[in-house]
Backbone as CSV, one residue per row, in Angstrom:
resi,resn,N_x,N_y,N_z,CA_x,CA_y,CA_z,C_x,C_y,C_z
1,MET,0.822,-1.190,0.000,0.000,0.000,0.000,0.870,1.260,0.000
2,ARG,1.989,1.212,0.751,2.887,2.362,0.819,3.430,2.700,-0.562
3,THR,3.769,1.661,-1.339,4.311,1.875,-2.683,3.286,2.567,-3.570
4,ILE,2.052,2.128,-3.508,1.006,2.717,-4.340,0.761,4.167,-3.934
5,THR,0.690,4.435,-2.626,0.470,5.791,-2.140,1.603,6.714,-2.561
6,ALA,2.844,6.265,-2.393,3.997,7.094,-2.771,4.018,7.347,-4.270
7,ALA,3.701,6.333,-5.055,3.698,6.505,-6.511,2.617,7.500,-6.930
8,LEU,1.445,7.418,-6.314,0.383,8.365,-6.634,0.803,9.793,-6.276
9,CYS,1.458,9.966,-5.133,1.940,11.297,-4.734,2.930,11.843,-5.755
10,LEU,3.853,10.991,-6.212,4.845,11.400,-7.204,4.167,11.926,-8.456
11,PHE,3.195,11.196,-8.959,2.585,11.569,-10.220,1.633,12.752,-10.081
12,LEU,1.008,12.893,-8.923,0.185,14.079,-8.687,1.063,15.323,-8.590
13,CYS,2.224,15.189,-7.950,3.146,16.331,-7.850,3.657,16.744,-9.223
14,LEU,4.007,15.786,-10.077,4.496,16.144,-11.404,3.376,16.776,-12.230
15,GLY,2.141,16.288,-12.043,1.019,16.902,-12.740,0.854,18.353,-12.336
16,ALA,1.009,18.627,-11.043,0.940,20.014,-10.568,2.086,20.829,-11.139
17,LEU,3.265,20.231,-11.226,4.424,20.903,-11.817,4.124,21.299,-13.253
18,CYS,3.557,20.385,-14.004,3.294,20.666,-15.417,2.232,21.748,-15.575
19,ALA,1.226,21.758,-14.715,0.209,22.807,-14.786,0.828,24.162,-14.455
20,CYS,1.704,24.199,-13.443,2.374,25.451,-13.084,3.289,25.903,-14.210
21,ARG,3.936,24.965,-14.845,4.903,25.268,-15.889,4.269,26.052,-17.017
22,GLN,3.060,25.694,-17.390,2.397,26.370,-18.485,2.156,27.834,-18.150
23,GLN,2.013,28.134,-16.875,1.764,29.498,-16.444,3.064,30.214,-16.100
24,GLU,4.210,29.658,-16.487,5.519,30.239,-16.204,5.804,30.316,-14.713
25,GLN,5.164,29.470,-13.908,5.406,29.427,-12.479,6.058,28.099,-12.143
26,VAL,7.264,27.894,-12.612,7.960,26.630,-12.430,8.490,26.554,-11.004
27,PRO,8.192,25.454,-10.286,8.701,25.312,-8.923,10.234,25.357,-8.901
28,GLN,10.790,25.937,-7.857,12.234,26.104,-7.754,12.974,24.775,-7.793
29,GLU,12.412,23.718,-7.187,13.115,22.437,-7.184,13.290,21.877,-8.604
30,TYR,12.354,22.168,-9.493,12.521,21.738,-10.882,13.631,22.549,-11.543
31,LEU,13.638,23.853,-11.306,14.690,24.685,-11.874,16.057,24.262,-11.354
32,ASP,16.144,23.931,-10.071,17.400,23.458,-9.501,17.835,22.155,-10.166
33,ALA,16.873,21.279,-10.464,17.205,19.992,-11.071,17.730,20.157,-12.492
34,LEU,17.409,21.262,-13.155,17.912,21.472,-14.511,19.435,21.532,-14.549
35,THR,20.046,21.963,-13.456,21.493,22.083,-13.411,22.127,21.126,-12.401
36,ALA,21.329,20.300,-11.770,21.848,19.394,-10.751,22.691,18.286,-11.384
37,GLU,23.655,17.825,-10.639,24.466,16.692,-11.074,23.605,15.428,-10.998
38,PRO,23.848,14.470,-11.883,23.088,13.216,-11.812,23.322,12.515,-10.476
39,VAL,22.293,11.854,-9.974,22.428,11.114,-8.724,23.066,9.764,-9.002
40,ALA,23.683,9.198,-7.989,24.418,7.939,-8.156,23.501,6.731,-7.958
41,TRP,22.389,6.717,-8.647,21.471,5.594,-8.560,21.745,4.568,-9.657
42,ASN,22.563,4.916,-10.623,22.808,4.050,-11.781,21.527,3.804,-12.568
43,VAL,20.651,4.803,-12.620,19.438,4.747,-13.437,19.663,5.674,-14.623
44,THR,19.488,5.145,-15.818,19.687,5.938,-17.025,18.464,5.845,-17.922
45,MET,18.362,6.812,-18.827,17.308,6.785,-19.836,17.955,7.167,-21.158
46,THR,17.716,6.375,-22.187,18.257,6.667,-23.511,17.132,6.628,-24.539
47,ALA,17.294,7.427,-25.581,16.330,7.445,-26.672,16.660,6.283,-27.603
48,GLU,15.722,5.389,-27.780,15.915,4.256,-28.682,15.537,4.651,-30.107
49,THR,14.353,5.207,-30.266,13.906,5.742,-31.560,13.123,7.017,-31.279
50,VAL,13.276,8.021,-32.148,12.515,9.262,-31.995,12.077,9.764,-33.360
51,SER,10.985,10.504,-33.354,10.480,11.155,-34.556,9.862,12.472,-34.100
52,PRO,9.441,13.320,-35.009,8.794,14.569,-34.600,7.503,14.367,-33.797
53,THR,6.933,13.151,-33.822,5.666,12.916,-33.135,5.773,12.062,-31.875
54,GLY,6.927,11.480,-31.595,7.060,10.656,-30.394,8.331,9.846,-30.403
55,GLY,8.451,8.959,-29.429,9.655,8.152,-29.356,9.519,6.993,-28.391
56,THR,10.531,6.138,-28.423,10.646,5.032,-27.485,11.932,5.232,-26.706
57,PHE,11.828,5.132,-25.397,12.948,5.376,-24.499,13.165,4.144,-23.632
58,VAL,14.430,3.880,-23.309,14.787,2.752,-22.461,15.281,3.296,-21.128
59,LEU,14.626,2.874,-20.059,15.040,3.227,-18.705,15.700,1.992,-18.119
60,ALA,16.953,2.135,-17.711,17.720,0.986,-17.224,18.308,1.296,-15.860
61,GLN,18.434,0.257,-15.058,19.040,0.386,-13.743,20.134,-0.666,-13.650
62,SER,21.395,-0.204,-13.623,22.486,-1.157,-13.473,22.657,-1.476,-11.999
63,GLU,23.411,-2.489,-11.718,23.571,-2.938,-10.334,23.954,-1.798,-9.401
64,THR,23.401,-1.835,-8.218,23.662,-0.812,-7.215,23.625,-1.440,-5.838
65,THR,24.168,-0.755,-4.873,24.103,-1.229,-3.494,22.870,-0.692,-2.788
66,LEU,22.100,0.150,-3.476,20.889,0.705,-2.878,19.822,-0.370,-2.716
67,ALA,19.104,-0.306,-1.619,17.989,-1.220,-1.394,16.697,-0.470,-1.663
68,GLY,15.792,-1.105,-2.347,14.511,-0.479,-2.602,14.039,-0.768,-4.011
69,GLN,12.969,-0.100,-4.400,12.359,-0.298,-5.704,12.342,1.012,-6.469
70,PHE,12.781,0.989,-7.720,12.740,2.165,-8.579,11.428,2.175,-9.348
71,LEU,10.743,3.324,-9.330,9.459,3.473,-10.011,9.462,4.721,-10.874
72,THR,8.723,4.670,-11.957,8.444,5.849,-12.765,7.026,5.711,-13.296
73,GLY,6.523,6.769,-13.896,5.149,6.743,-14.406,5.085,7.299,-15.809
74,ARG,3.915,7.756,-16.203,3.705,8.269,-17.555,4.081,9.740,-17.691
75,SER,4.238,10.445,-16.598,4.514,11.880,-16.670,5.913,12.149,-17.219
76,TYR,6.035,13.263,-17.924,7.307,13.672,-18.513,7.216,15.136,-18.909
77,ALA,8.358,15.684,-19.268,8.421,17.042,-19.822,9.474,17.030,-20.917
78,LEU,9.397,17.992,-21.829,10.412,18.149,-22.868,11.136,19.471,-22.674
79,GLU,12.431,19.445,-22.965,13.247,20.652,-22.944,13.940,20.778,-24.289
80,LEU,14.249,22.014,-24.665,14.913,22.317,-25.929,16.259,22.951,-25.625
81,LYS,17.295,22.524,-26.349,18.627,23.084,-26.143,18.782,24.341,-26.985
82,ASN,19.145,25.426,-26.319,19.408,26.708,-26.968,20.850,27.071,-26.658
83,GLY,21.751,26.865,-27.611,23.173,27.076,-27.344,23.649,26.007,-26.386
84,GLU,24.095,26.422,-25.203,24.540,25.478,-24.176,23.520,25.315,-23.051
85,LYS,22.373,25.994,-23.156,21.373,25.962,-22.087,20.128,25.198,-22.519
86,TRP,19.462,24.622,-21.534,18.195,23.935,-21.753,17.062,24.835,-21.287
87,SER,15.984,24.854,-22.067,14.803,25.604,-21.657,13.582,24.707,-21.782
88,ILE,12.596,24.987,-20.975,11.368,24.208,-20.983,10.667,24.422,-22.321
89,TYR,10.324,23.339,-22.993,9.647,23.446,-24.282,8.159,23.690,-24.033
90,PRO,7.565,24.684,-24.684,6.161,25.028,-24.399,5.182,24.011,-24.987
91,TYR,4.052,23.896,-24.330,2.969,23.071,-24.850,2.452,23.668,-26.152
92,ALA,1.782,22.838,-26.925,1.138,23.302,-28.147,0.035,24.298,-27.789
93,GLU,-0.300,25.138,-28.730,-1.345,26.139,-28.505,-2.638,25.461,-28.057
94,GLY,-3.231,25.990,-26.997,-4.490,25.464,-26.488,-4.337,24.413,-25.405
95,VAL,-3.138,23.878,-25.206,-2.908,22.868,-24.170,-2.519,23.594,-22.893
96,THR,-3.180,23.254,-21.792,-2.892,23.934,-20.531,-2.289,23.023,-19.477
97,GLU,-2.471,21.717,-19.604,-1.902,20.825,-18.603,-1.839,19.401,-19.142
98,GLN,-1.038,18.582,-18.440,-0.938,17.177,-18.781,-2.049,16.422,-18.051
99,ASP,-2.544,15.385,-18.665,-3.582,14.562,-18.068,-3.078,13.127,-18.058
100,TYR,-2.794,12.603,-16.877,-2.242,11.256,-16.753,-3.108,10.383,-15.886
101,THR,-3.031,9.098,-16.167,-3.569,8.126,-15.232,-2.449,7.827,-14.243
102,ALA,-2.795,7.411,-13.053,-1.802,7.155,-12.002,-1.233,5.745,-12.181
103,GLU,-0.364,5.598,-13.157,0.283,4.314,-13.409,1.729,4.393,-12.958
104,ALA,2.224,3.297,-12.443,3.631,3.235,-12.051,4.270,2.031,-12.725
105,ALA,5.475,2.223,-13.234,6.240,1.135,-13.833,7.491,0.916,-12.995
106,MET,7.761,-0.334,-12.669,8.959,-0.662,-11.913,10.132,-0.819,-12.866
107,ILE,11.275,-0.273,-12.467,12.523,-0.468,-13.200,13.300,-1.499,-12.397
108,PRO,13.389,-2.729,-12.894,13.999,-3.793,-12.095,15.500,-3.586,-11.880
109,MET,15.971,-4.009,-10.715,17.403,-3.951,-10.422,18.150,-4.756,-11.488
110,GLY,19.108,-4.108,-12.126,19.882,-4.782,-13.164,19.122,-4.998,-14.457
111,GLY,17.944,-4.364,-14.605,17.125,-4.560,-15.790,16.713,-3.240,-16.425
112,SER,15.761,-3.339,-17.341,15.306,-2.139,-18.043,13.841,-2.272,-18.428
113,VAL,13.253,-1.131,-18.757,11.888,-1.079,-19.289,11.885,-0.130,-20.475
114,ARG,11.028,-0.411,-21.451,10.844,0.477,-22.600,9.567,1.263,-22.385
115,TRP,9.633,2.535,-22.760,8.490,3.419,-22.600,8.308,4.173,-23.908
116,THR,7.115,4.094,-24.478,6.808,4.759,-25.737,5.840,5.903,-25.477
117,VAL,6.128,7.040,-26.103,5.302,8.219,-25.877,4.973,8.882,-27.213
118,ASP,3.744,9.356,-27.326,3.305,10.197,-28.441,3.112,11.583,-27.840
119,TRP,3.988,12.519,-28.185,3.909,13.845,-27.555,3.106,14.850,-28.362
120,THR,2.448,14.431,-29.427,1.686,15.390,-30.236,0.513,15.997,-29.469
121,ASN,-0.074,15.244,-28.527,-1.211,15.788,-27.782,-0.794,16.912,-26.829
122,LEU,0.483,16.946,-26.408,0.959,18.012,-25.518,1.779,19.069,-26.243
123,TYR,2.658,18.617,-27.140,3.635,19.520,-27.736,3.459,19.725,-29.235
124,GLY,2.558,18.979,-29.842,2.433,19.047,-31.292,3.584,18.296,-31.943
125,THR,3.799,18.530,-33.223,4.918,17.919,-33.947,6.160,18.773,-33.713
126,LEU,7.227,18.130,-33.251,8.439,18.876,-32.902,9.209,19.292,-34.151
127,PRO,9.659,20.545,-34.205,10.531,20.970,-35.299,11.958,20.459,-35.056
128,GLU,12.820,20.642,-36.030,14.216,20.233,-35.886,14.823,20.884,-34.653
129,GLY,15.702,20.150,-33.996,16.382,20.691,-32.827,16.886,19.580,-31.932
130,THR,17.601,19.982,-30.886,18.096,19.046,-29.883,17.229,19.192,-28.648
131,TYR,16.669,18.091,-28.194,15.731,18.057,-27.090,16.231,17.086,-26.023
132,ARG,15.577,17.155,-24.881,15.735,16.078,-23.919,14.401,15.854,-23.228
133,LEU,14.145,14.599,-22.975,12.950,14.184,-22.266,13.327,14.072,-20.794
134,VAL,12.469,14.571,-19.929,12.713,14.584,-18.490,11.642,13.743,-17.814
135,LYS,12.062,12.791,-16.982,11.122,11.945,-16.241,11.534,11.856,-14.787
136,PRO,10.560,11.837,-13.877,10.882,11.590,-12.478,11.027,10.089,-12.227
137,VAL,11.989,9.739,-11.398,12.167,8.362,-10.941,12.188,8.404,-9.424
138,MET,11.460,7.482,-8.822,11.367,7.421,-7.368,12.037,6.157,-6.871
139,LEU,12.790,6.278,-5.784,13.353,5.126,-5.091,12.590,4.964,-3.790
140,LEU,11.889,3.846,-3.677,11.149,3.531,-2.455,11.922,2.463,-1.704
141,SER,12.218,2.732,-0.438,12.887,1.743,0.393,12.200,1.715,1.750
142,GLU,12.652,0.829,2.599,12.072,0.734,3.936,12.270,2.025,4.731
143,SER,13.371,2.728,4.461,13.706,3.890,5.277,13.469,5.240,4.611
144,SER,13.236,5.272,3.290,13.075,6.580,2.654,12.340,6.489,1.328
145,GLU,11.942,7.658,0.857,11.349,7.824,-0.466,12.022,9.036,-1.078
146,GLU,12.721,8.841,-2.188,13.403,9.941,-2.867,12.970,9.971,-4.313
147,THR,12.891,11.178,-4.880,12.565,11.333,-6.288,13.623,12.213,-6.940
148,HIS,14.107,11.772,-8.094,15.056,12.557,-8.879,14.616,12.539,-10.331
149,LEU,15.058,13.523,-11.079,14.766,13.584,-12.509,15.887,12.933,-13.294
150,ILE,15.516,12.207,-14.362,16.499,11.662,-15.283,16.200,12.217,-16.671
151,TYR,17.217,12.188,-17.544,17.132,12.862,-18.835,17.594,11.950,-19.961
152,ALA,17.003,12.137,-21.135,17.470,11.471,-22.356,17.490,12.519,-23.460
153,GLU,18.676,12.767,-23.981,18.855,13.760,-25.052,18.616,13.084,-26.411
154,PHE,18.001,13.841,-27.324,17.779,13.333,-28.682,17.673,14.502,-29.653
155,THR,17.831,14.192,-30.931,17.804,15.225,-31.980,16.723,14.900,-33.002
156,ILE,15.961,15.904,-33.359,14.980,15.795,-34.447,15.598,16.488,-35.657
157,ARG,15.693,15.785,-36.772,16.286,16.337,-37.993,15.229,16.481,-39.063
């Protein structure tokens, strides 16, 4: 029950983040994460295939000494690279917030999961550029619950 409750909290918080983002009221912790160093969880995300309308991403967790379960959900955000800086990519005209079901996917220790997304409903068709997809990952253990953002960079040509 604790896992389900924590996962629901994670996804409700990201939904609130995305709603605030559209109004240019980005929470400070998200802005801090844009420049934060990666955490030593050995959790990575890579773009397997991408197109202007969506992509497939692989979330992998290599062996670690951490105890607990890694979880992620359907929520995500896109950023666009401008020079050396990343900026939040705006939603398509008329879109005001993300609408997600409260689903959680486990990233197995030493394993991976594939996640496919169609971003046209939020962002429209992406023009050429260098982007990165941002997803929250939660580590649930007996003693703590932590959430960090992970990134996968990709290019639309």
